[in-house]
N, C-alpha and C positions, 0 to 999 in steps of 0.2 A: 636378440629380438630386433627385427627391422620392420618399420611400418611407414607407409606413405599417406599423408593427409593433405587436405587443402589448408593453406596458410591462413586464409580468411576465416574459414569455419573454426579453426583452432583458436585464432586470436579472439574471435567473437565469444566463443565459449569460455575461454580463460578470463576475459574481462567481466563476464557475468558472474562467474564463480568467485572472482577476486573480491566482489562486493560483500561476500560472506566471510571474509577473513579480517580479523581484528588487527589493528596496528601493533598492539602489545598483547602477547599471548603468554599464559602461564606454562604452556607446553610448547617447546621449540618446534615440534613436528607440525603444529598448526600454522606455521608460517610457510608451509609447503603445499604444492599441488601433489596429489597422489595419482599417478598414472597406472591404470590396470588394463592390461590386454589379455582377454580371456575369451575363448570360443569365438574368435573373429570379431569381437566387440571392444572398442576403446572407450573406457569410462574414466573420467577425471573427477576427483573429489577435492573439495576444499571446505573448511569449516571452522567452527569455534566450539567451545565446550557445550553449547546448547543446541546448535544447528549444524547439520552436515548437508551439503548440496552436491549432487552428482550430475555431471553433464555427459552426454554421449556424442562422440565425434565419428563421422563416417570415415572409414579407411579405404583408400584406393587399392592398397595391397598390404599384406601382413605375412611375416615369417616368425613363428614362435609365439610364446606367451611370456608375460612377466609383469612385475609390479615394482615401482620405484617412486621415491619422493624427490621433488626438485623445488628450489626456492621460488616462491610466488613472485617476488620483486624481480629477481634475475630473469626469469622466463618471460615475464610481461615486457620488460625492457628489451629483451632480445627479439621478440616477434612483432612488436607494435609498428615498426617501420618497414616490414617486409610486405610488398604488394602481393596480390592474389597469384598463387603459383603452387605447384606440388612441393611439399617438404618431406624429406626422408629423415626419420628419427631412428637412430640405432643406439642400443645400449651396450656399453663396454663394462661388463660386470667385474672384470678383473681390476679395472682402475676406477670403478664407481663413477662413470661418466655417461652423460647423455650427449650424443653427437648428432648435430642437425645440419643437413645439407639442403641448400636451395639453389636456384638458378645462377645466382651471382656470387655465392660464397658459402661459408659454413660457420658454425660456432659450436662450442662444447661447454657444458655446465656440469658441475659436480652433482652427483645423486647420493641419496641415502636410503636406508631401509625404511619401508613404510609400516613396519610391525607395530610401532608405538602410536600410530594414528588411531584415535578412539573409534569404537564401534557403538552406535546407538542401540539401546534396547528396543526390540521390535514391538510394534503395536500388537496388543492382544488380539488373537484371531477369534476368541470366544466372546469378547465383549466390545467389539469395534463397530463403528458406524461408518458408512460410506456415502459421500455426497458427490454426485457427478454434475458438473456445471460447464457450460460453454466457456472457452478460454477468454474470449473478448468480454463476455458478460461479467466474469469474475474480475478481470482487470479493471473494467469500468466501475464496478461497485467498490472495490478496494480503494481505487483512486479517489472516489467520491467520499469515502468514509475516513481514511486513515489520518487526515489532517486534524480530526476532532479528538484523537486519542490524547490521553493525559501523560504527564511525566510526574507521577505521584509515588514517592517511596512508601508512603503510609497505606496507600490503596493500590497495590500492584495490578489488581484486576482491571483498573481503569486504563492501564497502559497498553492495552491491546485492542484488537478488533474482535467483536463478539459475533459468533455465528450461532443462531438460534433456530434449529430445525423443528418446526411444529407441524401439526396436521393441516394447517391452513397455508403455510408458506415457509420459506427460508428468510429470516431477517438477518441482515448484516448491519451491525450497530457499533457506534463509537461515541464516547462522550468524555469531556474533561470537566464537567460540572457547570460550565458556562454555555456550552453549546452541545447539541446532540444530533446525530445523524442516524436515521433508521431507513434502510432500504428493504422493502419486502418484495421478494421474488415469488410471485404467486404460482409459477409453473413448477416449482420444486417444493415438494411436501413430504412429510414423514408418513410412513405407514402407521396404521392404528397401533398405539402403544409403543412406538419406536421413536418418540421424540428424543432429541439429543442436542447438545450444545458444546462449543469449545471457545476458548479465548486465544486467538492467534497473536503471538508477540508482535510488537510494533516493527521490529527489524525484519521479521519474516514477511510482514505485510508490505513493507517498502520493497523488499526483494521481488515479490510477486508483481507489485505495481510497475516496477521498472523493466522486468524482463518478459512478462507475459505479452503476447501479441493480441491485437485487436480483432482476431478472427473469430467467427462463430462456427467455423468448420471443424475445429478441434476441441476436444474436451479436456478438462482438468478433473482429476479424481482426488478427493480428500478422504483419507481413511484414518480414523482417530479413535482413541479410547480416552480415559480420564486424564492421562498424563502426556500423551505423545500423539503426533500427527505425521502421516506420510502424504506428501502432495506430489502427484505424478502428472507430468505433461508429456508431449511427444518426445522431447529431448532432455528433460531435466527431472530430477527427483529431489525433493527436500524432506529430510527427516529432522523433526524439531520437537523439543519439549514445549508443552503448552503452559500458559499461565494458569495456575491452579487457584481455585476459589469460586465463590458464588458471585456472579455478575448482578448488579442492582436491577430491580424491576423497572426497566426503562419505559415500559408502557404506562406505568402509573404517573410518570412526570409529564407525559404528553397531554396537554389539555384537549378536552373533547368538545368544548363550546367556546370558540373564539369567533363571535358573530360578525365582527367588523373586518371586512376583507378589502384589501387594496391590490389591484392588479397593475403592474408596471412593466415596461420593457426592461429586461434584465441588463443588457449591455449599456443602455443609457444610465441606469441606476448605478452600475459599477463605475462608469466613467465619472459620474457626478460625485460619488464618494471619494474617488481617488483625487479629484480636484480640490475638495474641501478638507481632506485629511491633513495636509500640511499646516492648516490653520487651527487644528484642535490642540488641546492641552496635551503635552507629551506624556504626562503621568496617567491620564485617564482615557485619552483618545475618544472622548465623548462626542457623539454626533446626535443632534436633536432632530427628530423627524416630526413634522407637522403634516397631518393628513386631513383633508376636507374634500368636499365634492369636486372630483376631477382634478385634484391637485395633490402632489407630494412635494414638500419642501424640506431640504436638508440644510441644517445650519451647524457650523462649528465656530468655536471662539477660544481664544487664549488671552484672558484679561491681563496676565502677567506681562505679555509682550504686545498688547494692544492689537491683536490679530483677530479678524473675523472673516467668515466666508459664508455664502449662501447659494444654493442651487434650487431651481424650481423645475419640476418634471410633470408632464401630463400623466394622469393616472385615472384608473376607473375605480371610484370609491363612492359609496353612498351611505356609509355608516356614520356614527357619531364623530364629529371633529375631535381630534386627539393630538396631544403632544406626547412623544415617547422617546426615550434616549437609548442608544446602543453604542457599544464600543465599535467605532467605524472600521477598525482593522479586522475584528472578528466578523462583522457583518459583510465586509467585502470578501472575506475568505469563504463564508457560507455561499454567497451569491456566485463566486467564481467556480464553485464546485457543482453547480447545477447547469447542465448544458441544455438550456431551453431558451427560446426567444422571449417568452413572457413568464414572469413568476407572480405568485400571489402571496401576500403577507397577511396572515390571519391574526387579528388582535382582539384582546378582551378589554384590558385597561392598561395604563402605563406601568403597573407594578407586576404584571403577570407575563409569563413567557409568551413569545410570539412564535408562530409556525411559518416556515417558508417552504413553499411547494412549487413545482412547475405547474403552470395553468393546465397544461395537457400532459398527463403522465405517460411515460413510455409503455409500450405494449408489455404486459406481463409483469410490470413493476409498479410499486407505489413508493415514491420518494418523499420523505418528510424530514425537514431540518428544523430544529428548535434552537432559539437563541434567547438568553436571558436579558432583560432590559437593565438599564442603569438609571439610578435616581437622578432626576433633573429638578431644578428649581424654576417653576413657572413664574 
């Protein structure tokens, strides 16, 4: 088998696939890329016991067909410093070698049989659901959501991103118990009687966040049943197990009546939080917010080391003056994941959850972030 490919496209594909490879594997074959040339298509697979990812690479020329395995580390090291140019890959089946020629040299690597590489059980054709979403929209919503996932061995359902397809919208949700993110995409709805949901593992969510493009011209298709999902883009396919279990009723914890609303410039608020954060207590990271008419004040203190800091911001607020505490690291993270010039914080009282929203919601979306307050001593 002899094929010619672009060194840049090959390297970019391999680097994306390598993020799905564990540093330690129970099966030695999982430390390899699997090259498959069939019907004039080059597919490269990489994976772990739960997730297999496949990328397609355009070939400039091809002779023959074949399948082989080659070390992930060795091949990445070999191609990473080769500039854009045609690369010719030839397999020497008699000596189990992969021979690669480029403009200024060549290299060879040992190959192995790909027979032991695992095959994922297919998604059920009779009980599957399909969601089609613009690639940039999915990337944007996963990036906005995945930071709020938990790392909880006792409640594994909290360790993923929840997709809830209802007759009203597609909700993309994540929560760790301290903060919650709910993105509602009102342009994507379930047909009557065909509501469905899935919990996408955190690692798969990060894969999508990192390799999906910001384009709205290409679509991503998610086809899933109760246990598995296939995610298909123009050049990649992900087959993964889902997190099984019932996700908590996230809508029930989102307050419906937080009448005190403060509107503030998001970038200025984030900058103020970053300036006062070093003066907070290291164990609590507590920031005290004081809101009154046209004013938002942020205070931190660490009495153990006699450190204090305060910032005052112009804000639009006409509710009851209030002091409320938040973990300034979590609050900064929430604000950093809303890409809006101005945000509004909806408050009820110092003991109840606050809602953070963009003042102007994006077209076809409704973004809501919840953050739990911390106890403060007035």
